[in-house]
Steps between C-alpha positions, in 0.01 A plus 500: 500500500628474860648846479166641383318338792757629742447853380125468540539332845271218389592139576497251214176311448477161657469193291148415392579146395603590151815284544291187494302607193798638311823331605691686235440828688639384836858586427566871518626633173688810406318830551332627187600832360249785530261575214702577191340832405694785657198723580307229686817391679549847642134518614519161678831594665353828623211313658744260666697789655193656670453425875253234599143607579294241691175584315657436158561166340725405223285595202223719631291632789354258748172697495476451125560127534226463761247718319552381146574125486384474140710798393796346682456178306480692173817695582677178598400338171666787313813526713564142613527600865473205743433729797184638339360149455579365844141398566494245213556133579866412501454225247365741235767763521684554177732775397348679198699693250581859609316750277538842667780674683497454875420870565140446371422271793462761779328748259196280429360472857582866573301619198213272595489648852492852357213417265304335782539805725398734217192290423388495864540879519289558188224266622488675836494845336218409259292354785544818702390711201193286446396527866553876489273531194228290665512721809400814306169645612223622271418865557147632467443781252475857614717765655683357797838546656654226296340580166824636357636148502206341316607314190225449242460153355194607299203731533333426833774268635782625721797339663726693731830479675649768716868566434755352734728726695758659273284472188356803320120529509322562171336844541199412286153363557503204261148384579299417189167420666219714355363767732320836481637826638322832558618843394343843553548736208696814588510835326709482184473122469458330164449139399851481357654641819311254722594212270870587534469529880347151533703344219197380304361584156244770437275224368486345846395825669251607234330162463492432875320827568280531190666828402353635176695826500845491653523878478222558749630333819340663804705594804408278797368219279608155628639264237552124513855414394597136427848392607572356155420579140166373376136594461174387661250297300135425565393153388226506236256229404674230297848588624746231601827547681693336218329732249587806710856376531532460123338833409705694755824318422555412867586147629210323667710420809575871548128584504428216745778612734420873490134432585568216745287257298525126559361408157382664179132522592367858474156660520340784304559832673813381683774762516846375408840667487697403189872550583709643218199575276470834321208722410366518147712752311205717407358497854834603645542783253149615570558506877829681458344753263717382214239326286473783244752739355421865429352531150685829456860585581576829668135599526363727773208389719246776433197344669496218762255217559188585706281799565584829323341819362403458137738712284212634292204537737677509835254241633656246735510166320673164542799453272547121459843534335814710498593766244857510370591824323735474200544668161279386214649218300691345794501117461257314726612150612304199624535489879489118509484200267148441375252491215324794340135456596362826354593817313265786411397862522288652777372853562651504848817292452574574136716230340548221751644149537409229755744211566410184695772346722538191714365499853176675409672830418417747223663830408352796310690763299291802395520842324746348250610683189566180304429129550746244357331171606170328429265273691639148551866596481733358764747752641794474732587728784664821372356456146390827341124508447437868412599860567397771744218732385221722621193340343164482680426687823848645554666827593834417335736218392511231768436131553203379702626170648265269694546156659209264568506181703206265449308790348560743787724805467806501728771758557767446232768641728461192722612275215741710293868426535651818635830422326340483153 
């Protein structure tokens, strides 16, 4: 023991009065041999050979002893170290049984210090992140110099943060607040082309501008373009916002946000924008001119809709249909789903068929050679209903095809799908 103290340059401890309490310990006895296990003996000897460092103590760091008195007591209870229990009253000191190798002693306070430092770092980092989030400013909607950094939380609500130096800016306008834009129609424009340019559906453009015929856009016409998909809706008597939400399949909160409404109270005649809603399928087809298919395939347009010279008398008359020239016996198809409302024979139109469709539409097929349906039959689009003929007031085999909307004749070419 004296040789170990000499190597460490530490003087032996002074007597603490233990001679009076334990007379049997007063006489120095022979030095005990080191711990019997070879591995632990080598570790303890290596520690003994290291030079003395004033800030170290025998079994640990002084900082650890001062900062963790309870941990020090726990370590001492496992190892039986008297030095680690120096603060206890002298009368209570007992030497417990050694349970762990001596090398564990300095490892416990060192690990505790590391965990403490790591915990303080994480707390500080999380606090800094929270303060940074709270400092974010709310950006008003619209086109401004910082709009490319707007991050949408929901329709009508924006939060924004400009990128720090060294970060890549997102080259997109991520604003989701509803707004109208204006566009002047140019030569060669179409609804589909404008929809692609503004990244919205054709429904949104057609419904927002009341377009009944997408094929007849006028150059110079100014259109209202919404900045998101959806359609306008005018509140009718008896409507409720929850009912509109359910019928349109759009969340109530989305409608409130898009229209900047504080509650669900609405009035008759109020104009709303329903984000994400779509037009009725038939209305969209009608506006796009795709509501009806051609009743004849490969036919030639021999007479258009409107004013013309009568083929027999030469008198200028109004032709409220189109004539499609085709050989006799060519199958005639129903232009749209519907119900046969009338069939008959007429001196002017010969054999004819009238079909009633949804949306107040009716179609007429005249000068037929044969009729293969009867009144009351339901027919699907593209179902054969007869064949081409030249009955009635006719100069040759052709089909007289007319379209009526709410009882008034309209130009069939405005509603026929050009791809059919």
